[in-house]
N, CA, C and O of each residue as an XYZ file, in Angstrom:
752
protein
N       0.664     -0.700     -0.120
C       0.224      0.043      0.324
C       0.688      1.767     -0.151
O       1.128      2.599      0.642
N       0.559      1.889     -0.949
C       1.723      3.621     -0.986
C       1.280      4.051     -0.687
O       0.135      3.959     -1.128
N       1.509      5.093      0.437
C       1.305      5.871      1.300
C       1.932      7.130      1.197
O       2.693      7.685      1.989
N       1.393      7.589     -0.172
C       2.391      9.172     -0.711
C       1.388      9.964     -0.758
O       0.199      9.691     -0.924
N       2.215     11.586     -0.510
C       1.553     12.296     -0.618
C      -0.150     12.582     -2.032
O      -0.330     12.244     -3.202
N      -0.970     13.331     -1.018
C      -2.284     12.968     -2.538
C      -3.676     14.180     -2.370
O      -4.572     14.213     -1.526
N      -3.454     14.907     -3.300
C      -4.781     15.853     -3.159
C      -5.078     16.023     -4.490
O      -4.349     16.229     -5.461
N      -6.742     15.856     -4.330
C      -7.520     15.819     -5.497
C      -8.925     16.996     -4.868
O      -9.131     17.088     -3.658
N      -9.715     17.754     -5.836
C     -10.277     18.980     -4.975
C     -11.285     18.356     -5.886
O     -10.801     17.770     -6.854
N     -12.620     18.360     -5.771
C     -13.775     17.893     -6.231
C     -14.895     19.156     -5.914
O     -15.044     19.613     -4.781
N     -15.675     19.652     -7.143
C     -16.588     20.547     -6.890
C     -17.606     20.076     -6.660
O     -18.100     19.246     -7.423
N     -18.478     20.659     -5.028
C     -20.505     20.400     -5.073
C     -20.517     19.911     -6.387
O     -19.727     19.696     -7.305
N     -22.143     19.781     -6.039
C     -23.576     19.919     -7.289
C     -24.572     20.826     -6.528
O     -24.691     20.560     -5.332
N     -24.960     21.367     -6.785
C     -26.269     22.022     -6.259
C     -26.797     21.608     -4.959
O     -27.154     22.403     -4.089
N     -26.838     20.165     -4.848
C     -27.811     19.729     -4.087
C     -26.859     19.687     -2.908
O     -27.507     19.817     -1.870
N     -25.356     19.535     -2.649
C     -24.786     19.845     -1.774
C     -24.268     21.084     -1.522
O     -23.347     20.974     -0.713
N     -24.446     22.166     -1.845
C     -24.127     23.226     -2.273
C     -25.406     24.014     -1.114
O     -25.196     25.018     -0.433
N     -26.593     23.282     -1.162
C     -27.744     23.660     -0.536
C     -27.401     23.395      1.122
O     -27.418     24.241      2.015
N     -27.096     21.994      1.227
C     -27.196     21.314      2.122
C     -25.410     22.223      3.360
O     -25.179     22.246      4.568
N     -24.810     22.655      2.379
C     -23.650     23.448      2.846
C     -23.720     25.261      3.658
O     -23.066     26.045      4.347
N     -24.642     25.142      3.148
C     -25.813     26.650      3.353
C     -25.723     26.317      4.739
O     -24.774     26.727      5.408
N     -27.239     25.131      5.560
C     -27.475     24.996      6.385
C     -26.631     25.084      7.047
O     -26.489     26.035      7.815
N     -25.606     23.856      6.916
C     -24.802     23.658      7.742
C     -23.615     24.896      8.475
O     -23.128     24.986      9.602
N     -23.460     25.777      7.147
C     -22.601     27.310      7.754
C     -23.324     27.954      8.614
O     -22.766     28.230      9.676
N     -24.619     28.340      8.444
C     -25.734     28.666      9.406
C     -25.904     28.173     10.656
O     -26.027     29.097     11.459
N     -25.970     26.966     11.219
C     -25.666     25.921     12.379
C     -24.092     26.738     12.891
O     -23.901     27.583     13.765
N     -23.107     26.052     11.910
C     -21.921     26.589     12.475
C     -21.566     27.797     13.550
O     -21.101     27.896     14.686
N     -22.267     28.997     12.082
C     -22.018     30.039     12.733
C     -23.087     30.627     13.760
O     -22.832     31.765     14.153
N     -24.014     30.148     14.157
C     -25.088     30.429     15.288
C     -24.190     29.964     16.279
O     -24.259     30.735     17.236
N     -23.223     28.879     16.524
C     -22.887     28.202     17.327
C     -20.877     28.168     18.187
O     -19.868     28.104     17.486
N     -20.862     28.225     19.607
C     -20.058     28.411     19.637
C     -19.343     26.786     19.467
O     -20.027     25.810     19.157
N     -17.556     26.706     19.786
C     -17.112     25.650     19.898
C     -17.489     25.235     21.260
O     -17.774     25.933     22.234
N     -17.425     23.740     21.107
C     -18.142     22.643     22.737
C     -16.538     22.674     23.112
O     -16.097     22.797     24.254
N     -15.697     22.525     21.814
C     -14.817     21.748     22.816
C     -13.394     23.441     22.005
O     -13.437     24.171     21.015
N     -12.384     23.266     23.214
C     -11.177     24.323     22.627
C      -9.838     24.076     22.664
O      -9.554     24.126     23.860
N      -8.864     23.842     22.047
C      -8.412     23.658     22.474
C      -6.971     24.349     21.640
O      -7.289     24.462     20.456
N      -5.558     24.826     21.852
C      -5.291     25.644     21.307
C      -5.495     26.040     19.452
O      -5.410     25.164     18.592
N      -5.669     26.978     19.255
C      -5.972     27.189     17.984
C      -6.735     26.881     17.129
O      -7.033     27.593     16.170
N      -7.395     25.153     17.489
C      -8.419     24.473     17.332
C      -9.917     23.937     18.362
O     -10.065     23.511     19.507
N     -10.703     24.208     17.356
C     -12.009     24.265     18.036
C     -13.187     23.411     17.277
O     -13.428     23.527     16.075
N     -13.881     22.534     18.173
C     -14.902     21.761     17.572
C     -16.145     22.081     17.816
O     -16.532     22.511     18.903
N     -16.839     21.900     16.852
C     -18.522     22.508     16.877
C     -19.547     20.713     17.241
O     -20.716     20.519     17.575
N     -18.592     19.917     17.010
C     -19.188     18.249     17.448
C     -19.602     18.012     15.632
O     -18.944     18.268     14.624
N     -21.129     17.351     15.838
C     -21.473     17.072     14.565
C     -23.121     17.505     14.249
O     -23.732     16.690     13.558
N     -23.823     18.633     14.672
C     -24.878     19.033     14.088
C     -25.878     18.480     13.070
O     -25.285     18.358     11.998
N     -27.472     18.002     12.946
C     -28.167     17.504     12.047
C     -27.353     18.185     10.897
O     -26.346     17.663     10.419
N     -27.994     19.713     10.377
C     -27.214     20.055      8.698
C     -26.511     19.550      8.679
O     -26.571     18.815      7.694
N     -24.781     19.244      9.821
C     -23.356     19.210      9.685
C     -23.434     17.444      8.965
O     -22.634     16.973      8.156
N     -24.193     17.008      9.342
C     -24.409     15.200      9.930
C     -24.560     15.056      7.982
O     -23.998     14.471      7.057
N     -25.496     15.843      8.170
C     -26.248     15.866      6.761
C     -25.872     15.604      5.452
O     -26.162     14.790      4.576
N     -24.934     16.810      5.641
C     -23.634     17.615      4.647
C     -22.195     16.148      4.738
O     -21.395     15.924      3.830
N     -22.246     15.600      5.709
C     -20.816     15.022      5.472
C     -21.901     13.695      5.052
O     -22.027     13.402      3.863
N     -22.335     13.260      5.663
C     -23.041     12.588      4.864
C     -23.382     11.941      3.531
O     -22.979     10.836      3.170
N     -24.158     12.747      2.855
C     -24.035     12.818      1.279
C     -22.828     13.407      0.791
O     -22.850     13.289     -0.434
N     -21.649     14.061      1.214
C     -19.896     13.847      0.450
C     -19.511     13.061      0.701
O     -18.508     12.607      0.150
N     -20.327     12.320      1.990
C     -19.615     10.792      1.256
C     -20.348      9.703      0.830
O     -19.835      8.593      0.682
N     -21.794     10.000      0.573
C     -22.038      8.822     -0.400
C     -21.456      9.623     -1.766
O     -20.365      9.155     -2.093
N     -21.762     10.353     -2.352
C     -21.120     11.392     -3.526
C     -19.700     10.665     -3.640
O     -19.420     10.264     -4.770
N     -18.891     10.471     -2.762
C     -17.386     10.785     -3.171
C     -17.125      9.294     -3.021
O     -16.283      8.969     -3.858
N     -17.443      8.454     -2.421
C     -17.291      6.901     -2.537
C     -16.929      6.057     -3.582
O     -16.358      4.980     -3.412
N     -17.399      6.744     -5.170
C     -16.413      5.980     -6.260
C     -15.500      6.198     -6.451
O     -14.657      5.349     -6.742
N     -15.257      7.577     -6.359
C     -14.002      8.474     -6.443
C     -13.077      7.695     -5.239
O     -12.107      6.997     -5.534
N     -13.435      7.876     -4.129
C     -12.771      7.486     -3.252
C     -11.873      5.982     -3.059
O     -10.718      5.956     -2.633
N     -12.949      4.318     -3.612
C     -12.774      3.861     -3.613
C     -11.330      3.429     -4.917
O     -10.381      2.644     -4.890
N     -11.792      4.309     -5.808
C     -11.087      4.351     -7.038
C      -9.486      4.421     -6.449
O      -8.555      3.615     -6.449
N      -9.680      5.951     -5.896
C      -7.995      6.087     -5.424
C      -7.618      5.516     -4.372
O      -6.642      6.095     -3.896
N      -8.173      4.042     -3.390
C      -7.487      4.036     -2.413
C      -7.316      2.527     -3.344
O      -6.214      2.042     -3.085
N      -7.992      1.787     -4.205
C      -7.291      0.794     -5.278
C      -5.944      1.005     -6.302
O      -5.042      0.207     -6.558
N      -6.132      2.184     -6.711
C      -5.417      2.448     -7.465
C      -3.610      2.447     -6.670
O      -2.466      2.503     -7.121
N      -4.043      2.381     -5.719
C      -2.810      2.421     -4.734
C      -2.966      1.050     -3.382
O      -2.924      0.817     -2.174
N      -3.169      0.478     -4.745
C      -3.034     -1.163     -3.686
C      -3.520     -1.373     -2.636
O      -3.104     -2.334     -1.989
N      -4.981     -0.210     -1.906
C      -5.677     -0.404     -0.681
C      -6.846     -0.387     -0.176
O      -7.168      0.254     -1.177
N      -7.619     -0.450      0.293
C      -9.014     -0.371      0.895
C      -9.179      0.444      1.759
O      -8.420      0.581      2.718
N     -10.101      1.044      1.569
C     -10.744      2.033      2.970
C     -11.583      1.345      3.525
O     -12.479      0.890      2.814
N     -11.583      1.063      4.849
C     -11.735     -0.093      5.345
C     -13.715     -0.090      5.585
O     -14.558     -0.959      5.360
N     -13.822      1.431      6.168
C     -15.451      1.299      5.116
C     -15.769      2.404      5.005
O     -15.200      3.396      5.459
N     -16.376      2.362      4.608
C     -17.213      4.373      3.374
C     -18.261      4.302      4.608
O     -18.272      5.327      5.289
N     -19.025      3.410      4.961
C     -20.213      4.028      6.020
C     -20.147      4.670      6.747
O     -21.084      5.401      7.069
N     -18.531      4.662      7.546
C     -18.614      4.804      9.113
C     -17.478      5.214      9.139
O     -16.742      4.229      9.183
N     -16.490      6.796      9.133
C     -15.305      6.917      8.694
C     -14.562      6.626     10.596
O     -15.228      6.548     11.628
N     -13.361      6.549     10.480
C     -12.962      6.299     11.500
C     -12.948      6.463     12.145
O     -12.693      5.694     13.071
N     -13.345      8.186     12.257
C     -13.456      8.722     13.750
C     -14.575      9.775     13.003
O     -14.570     10.497     12.006
N     -15.774      9.338     14.357
C     -17.376     10.264     13.889
C     -16.757     12.019     13.100
O     -15.746     12.513     13.599
N     -17.304     12.599     12.191
C     -17.045     12.899     10.945
C     -16.971     14.675     12.094
O     -17.136     14.311     13.258
N     -16.837     15.844     12.059
C     -16.737     16.351     12.696
C     -16.498     18.268     12.143
O     -15.879     18.510     11.107
N     -17.077     19.394     12.995
C     -17.097     20.472     12.370
C     -15.885     20.994     12.884
O     -15.849     20.956     14.114
N     -14.959     21.431     12.382
C     -13.563     22.280     13.004
C     -13.313     23.666     12.589
O     -13.119     23.772     11.378
N     -13.249     25.104     13.477
C     -12.760     25.928     13.011
C     -11.108     25.650     14.053
O     -10.872     25.215     15.180
N     -10.171     26.253     12.766
C      -9.077     26.388     12.699
C      -8.841     27.306     12.283
O      -9.230     27.607     11.155
N      -7.806     28.444     13.347
C      -7.233     29.590     13.772
C      -6.020     29.721     12.876
O      -5.440     28.671     12.601
N      -5.391     31.243     12.208
C      -4.201     30.894     11.473
C      -2.857     30.540     12.167
O      -2.501     30.724     13.331
N      -2.065     29.843     10.859
C      -0.725     29.063     11.959
C      -1.273     27.603     12.195
O      -0.598     26.575     12.138
N      -2.779     27.714     12.502
C      -2.775     26.421     12.568
C      -2.583     24.937     11.586
O      -2.934     24.771     10.418
N      -1.889     23.944     12.534
C      -2.207     22.930     10.760
C      -2.707     21.605     11.513
O      -2.386     21.259     12.649
N      -3.488     21.003     10.706
C      -4.248     19.613     11.167
C      -3.541     18.528     10.233
O      -3.034     18.958      9.197
N      -3.469     17.302     10.475
C      -2.368     16.472      9.618
C      -3.470     14.536     10.282
O      -3.595     13.754     11.224
N      -4.015     14.892      8.587
C      -4.660     12.875      8.417
C      -3.420     11.902      9.614
O      -2.239     12.129      9.354
N      -3.566     11.340     10.294
C      -3.020     10.410     10.342
C      -2.177      9.688      9.698
O      -2.019     10.123      8.558
N      -1.400      8.525      9.991
C      -1.063      7.169      9.861
C      -2.119      6.564      9.481
O      -3.102      6.624     10.221
N      -2.205      5.718      8.056
C      -2.840      4.443      7.359
C      -4.433      5.286      7.699
O      -5.224      4.723      8.455
N      -4.786      6.621      7.087
C      -5.659      7.186      6.897
C      -5.938      8.380      6.201
O      -4.942      9.070      5.983
N      -7.126      8.861      5.750
C      -7.439      9.605      4.355
C      -8.010     10.239      4.813
O      -8.502      9.928      5.898
N      -8.303     11.730      4.112
C      -9.389     12.166      4.375
C      -9.853     13.611      3.450
O      -9.401     14.311      2.544
N     -11.245     13.509      4.477
C     -12.243     14.673      2.858
C     -12.145     16.277      4.210
O     -12.287     16.229      5.431
N     -11.912     17.263      3.486
C     -12.754     18.022      4.039
C     -13.409     18.894      3.474
O     -12.899     19.330      2.442
N     -14.696     19.457      3.885
C     -15.685     20.321      3.655
C     -15.770     21.329      3.815
O     -16.469     21.589      4.794
N     -15.225     22.481      3.108
C     -15.446     24.013      3.710
C     -16.888     24.201      4.281
O     -17.816     23.599      3.740
N     -17.139     25.121      5.495
C     -18.527     25.606      5.780
C     -17.929     27.048      5.806
O     -17.645     27.563      6.887
N     -17.695     27.839      4.380
C     -17.478     29.001      4.220
C     -18.331     29.286      3.443
O     -19.201     28.452      3.192
N     -18.339     30.853      2.679
C     -19.026     31.103      1.085
C     -17.848     31.955      0.665
O     -18.078     32.741     -0.253
N     -16.876     31.941      1.070
C     -15.333     33.437      0.652
C     -14.406     31.721      1.103
O     -14.439     30.759      1.871
N     -13.602     32.373     -0.147
C     -12.108     31.064     -0.408
C     -11.702     31.240      1.016
O     -12.226     32.123      1.695
N     -10.860     30.499      1.466
C      -9.477     30.369      1.936
C      -8.240     30.256      2.272
O      -7.690     29.331      1.675
N      -7.502     30.887      3.069
C      -6.002     30.717      2.097
C      -5.630     29.734      2.819
O      -5.724     29.739      4.047
N      -5.099     28.646      2.041
C      -4.374     27.796      3.091
C      -3.204     27.296      2.247
O      -3.054     27.383      1.028
N      -2.078     26.528      3.554
C      -1.027     25.297      2.826
C      -1.246     24.209      2.707
O      -2.242     23.822      3.318
N      -0.637     23.393      2.070
C      -1.404     21.931      1.812
C       0.476     21.323      2.049
O       1.306     21.963      1.404
N       1.058     20.021      3.041
C       2.423     20.057      3.435
C       2.293     19.134      3.115
O       1.301     18.810      3.769
N       2.570     18.225      2.472
C       3.029     16.867      2.229
C       4.169     16.476      3.479
O       5.016     17.220      3.974
N       3.867     15.033      3.798
C       4.513     14.724      5.297
C       6.036     14.228      4.614
O       6.406     13.579      3.635
N       6.401     14.652      5.285
C       8.435     14.110      5.478
C       8.669     15.123      4.570
O       9.565     14.813      3.784
N       7.954     16.783      4.290
C       8.547     17.381      3.423
C       8.435     18.933      4.398
O       7.654     19.296      5.278
N       9.934     19.746      3.566
C       9.452     21.263      4.179
C       9.367     22.605      2.633
O       9.997     23.552      2.163
N       8.034     21.726      2.393
C       7.943     22.355      0.944
C       5.941     22.458      1.281
O       5.192     21.588      1.725
N       5.705     23.571      0.935
C       4.074     23.836      1.602
C       3.311     23.947      0.127
O       4.078     24.544     -0.627
N       2.519     23.716     -0.312
C       1.734     23.667     -1.497
C       0.652     25.067     -1.392
O      -0.471     24.598     -1.205
N       0.596     26.221     -1.431
C      -0.535     27.377     -1.246
C      -1.372     26.934     -2.007
O      -1.252     26.493     -3.150
N      -2.851     27.135     -0.907
C      -4.074     26.283     -2.169
C      -4.802     27.529     -1.879
O      -4.387     27.999     -0.819
N      -6.082     28.516     -2.618
C      -6.844     28.893     -1.980
C      -7.873     28.243     -2.244
O      -8.129     28.001     -3.424
N      -8.339     27.999     -1.676
C      -9.640     26.661     -1.440
C     -10.844     27.508     -1.669
O     -11.118     28.458     -0.935
N     -11.268     27.297     -2.279
C     -12.921     27.547     -3.333
C     -13.818     26.886     -2.355
O     -13.651     25.734     -1.957
N     -15.016     27.870     -1.899
C     -16.234     27.211     -0.264
C     -16.050     26.646     -1.142
O     -14.834     26.494     -1.020
N     -16.586     25.627     -2.995
C     -17.364     24.975     -3.414
C     -16.600     23.352     -4.090
O     -16.668     22.619     -5.076
N     -16.074     23.444     -3.117
C     -15.190     22.057     -3.494
C     -14.484     21.234     -2.216
O     -14.090     21.750     -1.170
N     -14.448     20.293     -2.457
C     -14.572     19.233     -0.915
C     -12.348     19.244     -1.162
O     -11.828     19.976     -2.004
N     -11.730     18.551     -0.482
C     -10.450     18.758     -0.735
C     -10.260     17.325     -0.061
O     -10.777     17.040      1.020
N      -9.105     16.053     -1.146
C      -9.317     15.162     -0.459
C      -7.933     14.730     -0.048
O      -7.280     15.076     -1.033
N      -7.017     14.145      0.866
C      -5.929     14.614      1.349
C      -5.747     13.593      2.101
O      -6.494     13.196      2.995
N      -4.088     12.854      1.526
C      -4.152     11.805      2.207
C      -2.149     11.885      1.850
O      -1.510     11.940      0.799
N      -1.709     11.851      3.411
C      -0.543     11.608      4.043
C       0.062     14.047      3.428
O       1.048     14.679      3.050
N      -0.986     14.215      3.673
C      -0.562     15.858      3.796
C      -1.595     16.583      5.193
O      -2.617     16.153      5.728
N      -0.940     17.587      5.389
C      -1.123     18.348      6.204
C      -1.896     19.584      6.214
O      -1.231     20.459      5.660
N      -3.068     20.036      6.630
C      -3.405     21.707      5.925
C      -3.221     22.927      7.542
O      -3.434     23.176      8.729
N      -2.745     23.217      6.448
C      -2.311     24.480      7.373
C      -3.400     25.845      6.531
O      -3.601     26.058      5.336
N      -3.962     26.620      7.891
C      -4.661     27.822      7.458
C      -3.580     29.353      7.720
O      -2.851     29.705      8.648
N      -3.955     29.977      6.354
C      -2.719     31.021      6.690
C      -3.491     32.144      6.304
O      -2.894     32.887      5.524
N      -4.975     32.595      6.703
C      -5.162     33.371      5.946
C      -6.092     34.321      7.144
O      -5.718     34.050      8.285
N      -7.050     35.212      7.098
C      -7.159     35.848      8.626
C      -7.903     35.179      9.545
O      -8.333     34.195      8.943
N      -8.378     35.156     10.900
C      -9.452     34.382     11.426
C      -9.044     32.597     11.131
O      -8.049     31.875     11.185
N     -10.165     32.508     10.880
C      -9.966     31.323     10.846
C     -10.776     30.144      9.951
O     -11.459     30.708      9.096
N     -10.867     29.108      9.908
C     -11.690     28.416      9.028
C     -12.013     27.163      9.146
O     -11.323     26.198      9.477
N     -13.734     27.289      8.687
C     -13.886     26.591      9.649
C     -14.483     25.016      8.238
O     -14.607     25.204      7.027
N     -14.690     23.837      8.879
C     -14.657     22.950      8.042
C     -15.573     21.869      8.589
O     -16.362     22.029      9.520
N     -15.391     20.832      7.953
C     -16.064     19.273      8.378
C     -14.898     18.655      7.639
O     -14.384     18.783      6.528
N     -14.660     17.789      8.941
C     -13.007     17.134      8.934
C     -13.927     15.062      8.947
O     -14.666     14.438      9.707
N     -13.436     14.880      8.010
C     -14.086     13.380      7.684
C     -12.574     12.911      7.234
O     -11.806     13.271      6.342
N     -12.513     11.717      8.518
C     -11.280     10.889      8.140
C     -11.703      9.418      7.922
O     -12.855      8.983      7.955
N     -10.607      8.758      7.702
C     -11.255      7.109      7.433
C     -10.020      6.648      7.052
O      -9.122      7.220      6.434
N     -10.140      4.811      7.793
C      -8.874      4.478      7.872
C      -8.500      4.002      6.491
O      -9.213      4.160      5.500
N      -7.169      3.328      6.505
C      -6.971      2.452      5.068
C      -6.016      1.177      5.644
O      -5.471      1.011      6.736
N      -6.051      0.490      4.624
C      -5.321     -1.137      5.480
C      -4.948     -1.017      3.907
O      -5.325     -0.212      3.055
N      -3.761     -2.499      3.821
C      -3.496     -2.594      2.090
C      -4.851     -3.791      1.435
O      -5.362     -4.819      1.879
N      -4.933     -3.404      0.846
C      -5.464     -4.260     -0.496
C      -5.413     -5.914     -0.037
O      -4.620     -6.354     -0.869
N      -5.669     -6.650      0.510
C      -4.951     -8.113      0.785
C      -5.549     -8.992     -0.913
O      -5.493    -10.221     -0.951
N      -5.961     -8.372     -1.898
C      -5.948     -9.041     -2.956
C      -4.546     -8.834     -4.214
O      -4.091     -9.665     -5.000
N      -4.271     -7.810     -4.048
C      -3.450     -6.574     -4.785
C      -2.014     -7.013     -3.599
O      -0.973     -6.970     -4.254
N      -1.876     -7.204     -2.863
C      -0.923     -7.827     -1.403
C      -0.343     -9.423     -2.125
O       0.718     -9.942     -2.472
N      -1.292     -9.633     -2.087
C      -1.455    -11.326     -2.838
C      -0.764    -11.082     -3.922
O       0.446    -11.301     -3.872
N      -1.436    -10.503     -5.328
C      -0.551    -10.448     -6.440
C       0.342     -9.514     -6.274
O      -0.358     -8.704     -6.881
N       1.268     -8.895     -5.995
C       2.248     -7.920     -5.753
C       3.525     -9.231     -5.033
O       4.695     -9.321     -5.405
N       2.961     -9.964     -4.133
C       3.693    -11.485     -4.094
C       3.822    -12.172     -4.756
O       5.022    -12.357     -4.963
N       3.128    -12.839     -5.378
C       3.525    -13.572     -6.446
C       3.937    -12.955     -7.645
O       4.663    -13.631     -8.375
N       3.516    -11.391     -8.141
C       4.642    -10.587     -9.116
C       6.304    -10.892     -9.075
O       7.183    -11.074     -9.919
N       6.207    -10.832     -7.323
C       7.362    -11.011     -7.412
C       8.383    -11.558     -6.971
O       9.549    -11.164     -6.979
N       7.657    -13.047     -6.342
C       8.049    -14.379     -6.609
C       8.413    -14.529     -7.660
O       9.497    -15.105     -7.756
N       7.694    -14.087     -8.988
C       8.170    -14.468    -10.329
C       9.402    -13.703    -10.797
O      10.022    -14.365    -11.628
N       9.988    -12.452    -10.515
C      10.356    -11.925    -10.963
C      11.479    -12.574     -9.641
O      12.471    -12.879    -10.303
N      11.696    -12.809     -8.641
C      12.818    -13.564     -8.239
C      13.077    -15.147     -9.010
O      14.038    -15.899     -8.847
N      12.083    -15.308     -9.730
C      12.395    -16.899    -10.176
C      13.167    -16.815    -11.703
O      14.022    -17.592    -12.126
N      12.689    -15.825    -12.272
C      12.996    -15.130    -13.188
C      14.348    -15.115    -13.526
O      14.859    -15.587    -14.542
N      15.282    -14.117    -11.925
C      16.384    -13.969    -11.052
C      16.850    -14.939    -11.317
O      17.224    -15.033    -12.486
N      17.007    -15.798    -10.661
C      17.312    -16.906    -10.206
C      17.896    -18.105    -12.068
O      18.977    -18.600    -12.385
N      16.858    -18.094    -12.605
C      17.066    -18.258    -13.722
C      18.647    -17.802    -14.283
O      19.813    -18.186    -14.375
N      17.929    -16.937    -14.509
C      19.489    -15.858    -15.218
C      20.147    -16.249    -14.962
O      20.977    -16.679    -15.763
N      20.269    -16.392    -13.622
C      21.807    -16.146    -12.975
C      22.460    -17.105    -12.724
O      23.672    -17.105    -12.512
N      21.306    -18.577    -12.717
C      22.051    -19.702    -12.912
C      22.566    -20.420    -14.448
O      23.512    -21.173    -14.678
N      21.929    -20.068    -15.005
C      22.206    -19.687    -16.133
C      23.542    -19.480    -16.844
O      24.224    -20.244    -17.528
N      23.706    -18.183    -16.462
C      25.066    -17.433    -16.970
C      26.278    -18.229    -16.515
O      27.413    -17.839    -16.792
């Protein structure tokens, strides 16, 4: 299973946009229930949960294709690794998906957000102007907010694992290469 930095951006359809509007109202009229240093969580009230569920349904195909292309599986597309939550990230703060996980970030704003995407193991940040009509899929990359104030978004984290079928196929292919190398060596 390849754990390499990856980003994909998906544009909303009108149905997602209407759910996003309801979720934005919910978050803007709430106060974070839990505040940590530069990170606040709103939990996941019904409008945010509806938006999260619809994004997961809409992106399940692309997520499966992404995982398969990397010899991985997403363990449960219906139940993210952790319960999806709405967060507020302050300027200069970063949030990273854990090892063997991949994340979807759904903005809860009507304005673009200046963010940096930081590939794991690199000091090079990728500047991104996050359009509020898009969902970001991140793997092995952190998100750091660089604009003024804060950025609000729903964070959906999925656990990944090596695909058993792919791992067996790789093992058989490696055995064939090893056999070929052995035959070539003995014939020389």
